[in-house]
N, C-alpha and C positions, 0 to 999 in steps of 0.2 A: 543242853546242846549249845556248844560254843559257835557262834556265827561271827567269824572275823572276815573283814573285807579282804579280798585278794590284793596283792600289791598292784600299783598302777601299771606296772609293766606287763602284768598278765593279761590285761585287756578284757577281763571277765566282768560283765555287768551283774549286779545283784539286785534283789528286790524288784521294785517297779520298773527299773531300767531294763530288766530282762524281757519285759513285755512290750517295749517300744519297737515300732516297726523298723526304725533305722538301726543298722548293725552296730554292735559294740566295736571298739577298735580291734583290729587284728582278725576279724571274721572274714574268711574268704568269700568272694561273691557266690561261689557254688553253694556254700552252706547257707548264706543269706537267702539265695533264691529257693533253696530247699525249704527253709523256714517259712517263707512267704507262700510257697505251694502247699505245704502242710496246713497252714492256716486257711488257705483257700479250700482245701479238701474238707476241713472242719466246717467252714462256712457253708459249703454245699450240703453237708450232712444236716446242719441246722436248718437250712432253707427247705430241704426235703421233709424234715420233721414238721416244720410249720405247715407246709402244704398238706401233709398227711393228716395232721390234727384238724385243720380246717375242713378237709374232706370228710373225716370221720364225724365231726360235729354236724356238718351239713347233712350227711347221710342219716345220722341219728335224728335230726330235726325233721328231715323229709319223711322218714319212715314213721315218725311219731312215737317211736319206742322210748327214746330218752332213758334207756335202762341205766340204773345206778351201777350195775356191774360193768357195763361198757365204759361208763365215765371213769370209774375207779381204775380199770385196766388202762385206759388212755392216760390218765394222770400218772399212774405208776410208771408207764412206759416213758413218758416225758421226763419224769424225775430221774430215771435211770440214765436216759440220754444226756441230761444236763450234767450229771455226775461224770459220766464217761467223757463228754466233750471237755469239761473242766480239767480232768486229769490229763487228757491228751494235749491240751494247750500247755499245761505245765511241762509235760515231757518234751514238747516241741521247743519250749524256751530253754530247757536244759540242753537239748541237742545243739542249739545254736551257741551255747556257752562251751561246747566242746566235750560234753559228758558222753563218754563212750556207751555207758549203760542206756542212755536215752536214745542214742542212734540205733542200738540193737533193739530196744523196745519198739521203736517206731517201725523198724524193718520187719520185725516179727508180727507185732500186733496190728499195725495198719497196712504194711506192705504185703503181708501174706494173708493173715486172717481177715483183715478189713477188705482186701481186694476179693477174696473168695466170697465174702458176704454180699458184695456188689454184683458178682457175676454168676453165682450159683443158681439163682432162679432162672435167668435167661438160658443158661446152658442146660439146665434140667428140662426146661420147656422145649428147647430145640431137640434134646435127646429123646424126648417123648414122642417124636415123630411130627412135630409141628414145623411149619416152614416160616421163613421170614415174611413172606407175603401175608400170612395170617396175622402177623403182628399188627399191621395197619388196618386190616379188616375188622379186628376185634378191639382196636384201640379206642379209648375214651379220652376225655379231657385230662384226667389224672395222668394217663400215660404220656400225653404230649407235654405236660408240665414236668413230670419226674424224669423222663428219659434224657433230656438235655442236661439236667442237673447231675444225673448219674454219670453221664459221659464226662462232664467237667470234673467231677469228683474223681473218677477213675484216672483220667489223664493227669490230674494234679498229683495223685498218689504215686503213679508210676514215675513221673518226672522228678518228684521230690526224692523218691527212693534212689533213682539213678544219680542225682546230683550229690546226695549224701555220701556216695562211695567213689566219687571221682578222685584222681590223685591229689588235687589241692585240698580236698576235704579230708582225705586219709591223713595227709601231713598235719593238718590242723588238729585232728583228734589225737594223733600221736604226740604232738607237742603239748596239747592240753593235758593228756594223761601223764606225760613225763613231768610236766610242771606241777601237777597235783601231787605227785609222789616225791617231789624234791624236798629236802629238809627246809623247814621254815615256811613252807607253803601252807595255805589254809584251805580247808574244804568248805565249799559253799553248798548247802543243801537246798 
């Protein structure tokens, strides 16, 4: 695989520079804001995972079960989330570099599927005949820790999704796509 650096005029960051929070040259503020919001959504997911792991460990210790199967399931769940979050952060950095495939992947994977995963349980619960007042009657500490994180997560995803498709962002992705297809341009993977 040949990895050549893009020309300085393309403004595309490569390698570690793609992960810096400050935008590479030429990235519109809408795309940069979307980038930061996507990272915020990932951070919310990581925080929720940490809280759920702590809760699961505390519940296991409190019940005295300490089952090996429970611990194995917990570890495998965390490993899967780490892989997914790592992949998502990579895709987010590619989106900021103007890669149309990354924008589409974020829109479908996080914008649609991810959003559904955040809202399906509450919607199903409400559709089951439960009322919003019951939420607070049945709520425990875990609910009061997770609910605000989920709200931040959901708002970040929706805002990031919208920003990725504003006119300035669309122009940026079109320019990046046409520059990538121009003779003499290089492809950065």
